[in-house]
C-alpha positions as CSV (number, residue, x, y, z in Angstrom):
1,M,149.6,-31.6,-69.6
2,P,147.4,-34.0,-67.8
3,N,144.3,-35.3,-69.4
4,C,141.7,-33.6,-67.0
5,T,138.0,-34.0,-66.9
6,V,136.2,-30.8,-67.6
7,E,132.4,-32.0,-68.1
8,P,130.6,-32.5,-64.9
9,V,129.7,-36.3,-64.1
10,D,125.7,-36.7,-63.6
11,L,124.9,-38.7,-60.6
12,G,121.3,-38.4,-60.9
13,R,118.6,-36.5,-59.0
14,V,117.4,-36.4,-55.4
15,G,114.0,-34.7,-55.4
16,R,114.3,-31.5,-57.3
17,R,118.0,-31.2,-56.8
18,V,120.5,-32.2,-59.7
19,I,123.6,-34.1,-58.2
20,E,126.7,-33.8,-60.4
21,A,130.6,-34.2,-59.9
22,A,132.4,-31.2,-61.2
23,F,136.1,-30.7,-61.3
24,D,136.3,-26.9,-61.9
25,G,137.1,-25.8,-58.2
26,G,133.8,-24.4,-57.6
27,D,131.9,-25.4,-54.2
28,I,133.2,-28.7,-53.0
29,V,132.3,-31.1,-50.4
30,S,134.7,-33.9,-48.9
31,D,131.8,-36.3,-48.6
32,G,130.6,-36.5,-52.2
33,G,132.2,-40.0,-52.8
34,V,129.1,-41.3,-50.8
35,L,127.0,-40.4,-53.9
36,L,129.1,-42.6,-56.1
37,L,128.9,-45.4,-53.6
38,R,125.0,-45.0,-53.7
39,Q,125.0,-45.0,-57.6
40,V,127.3,-48.4,-57.7
41,D,125.1,-49.9,-55.3
42,Q,122.0,-49.2,-57.2
43,R,123.5,-50.7,-60.2
44,I,124.9,-53.9,-58.7
45,G,122.0,-54.2,-56.0
46,L,124.3,-55.1,-53.2
47,T,122.4,-53.6,-50.1
48,K,119.1,-55.0,-51.8
49,S,120.7,-58.4,-51.9
50,I,122.0,-58.4,-48.5
51,A,118.5,-57.1,-47.0
52,R,116.8,-60.2,-48.4
53,V,119.0,-62.4,-46.2
54,F,117.9,-60.8,-43.1
55,D,114.8,-62.0,-41.4
56,D,113.3,-58.7,-40.4
57,Q,111.0,-59.4,-37.4
58,R,110.2,-55.8,-36.5
59,R,106.6,-54.8,-36.0
60,R,105.7,-53.2,-39.5
61,A,103.5,-50.7,-37.8
62,S,106.6,-49.2,-36.1
63,V,109.1,-49.4,-38.9
64,A,110.2,-46.0,-40.4
65,H,113.2,-47.4,-42.3
66,S,113.4,-50.5,-44.4
67,M,116.3,-52.9,-43.7
68,R,117.9,-52.2,-47.1
69,D,118.1,-48.4,-45.8
70,L,119.6,-49.3,-42.7
71,L,122.3,-51.6,-44.4
72,A,123.1,-48.8,-46.8
73,Q,123.6,-46.3,-44.1
74,R,125.9,-48.8,-42.3
75,I,127.9,-49.9,-45.2
76,Y,128.3,-46.4,-46.8
77,G,129.5,-45.0,-43.6
78,L,131.9,-47.8,-43.1
79,C,133.1,-47.1,-46.8
80,C,133.6,-43.4,-45.9
81,G,135.3,-44.1,-42.7
82,W,132.6,-43.3,-40.3
83,E,132.8,-46.2,-37.9
84,D,130.0,-45.1,-35.7
85,V,128.0,-43.3,-38.6
86,C,127.8,-39.9,-36.6
């Protein structure tokens, strides 16, 4: 018999919601891997480091999303196979 993971893997919280990966066949979603990408990114600081390289010349009063957030959206989308991030 294979050595299966029975315990859920805690991926942190988003607001009041607890995010976890479980392998018991319950409610599933195919895009759950992006949460793991985010957790790895937070640990190694990839998008934060990349964002520091860009010279953000946008007018601060009009900016709703940081450069790091925009880069994370693009990189995570590409990793998930969403070329156009739609």
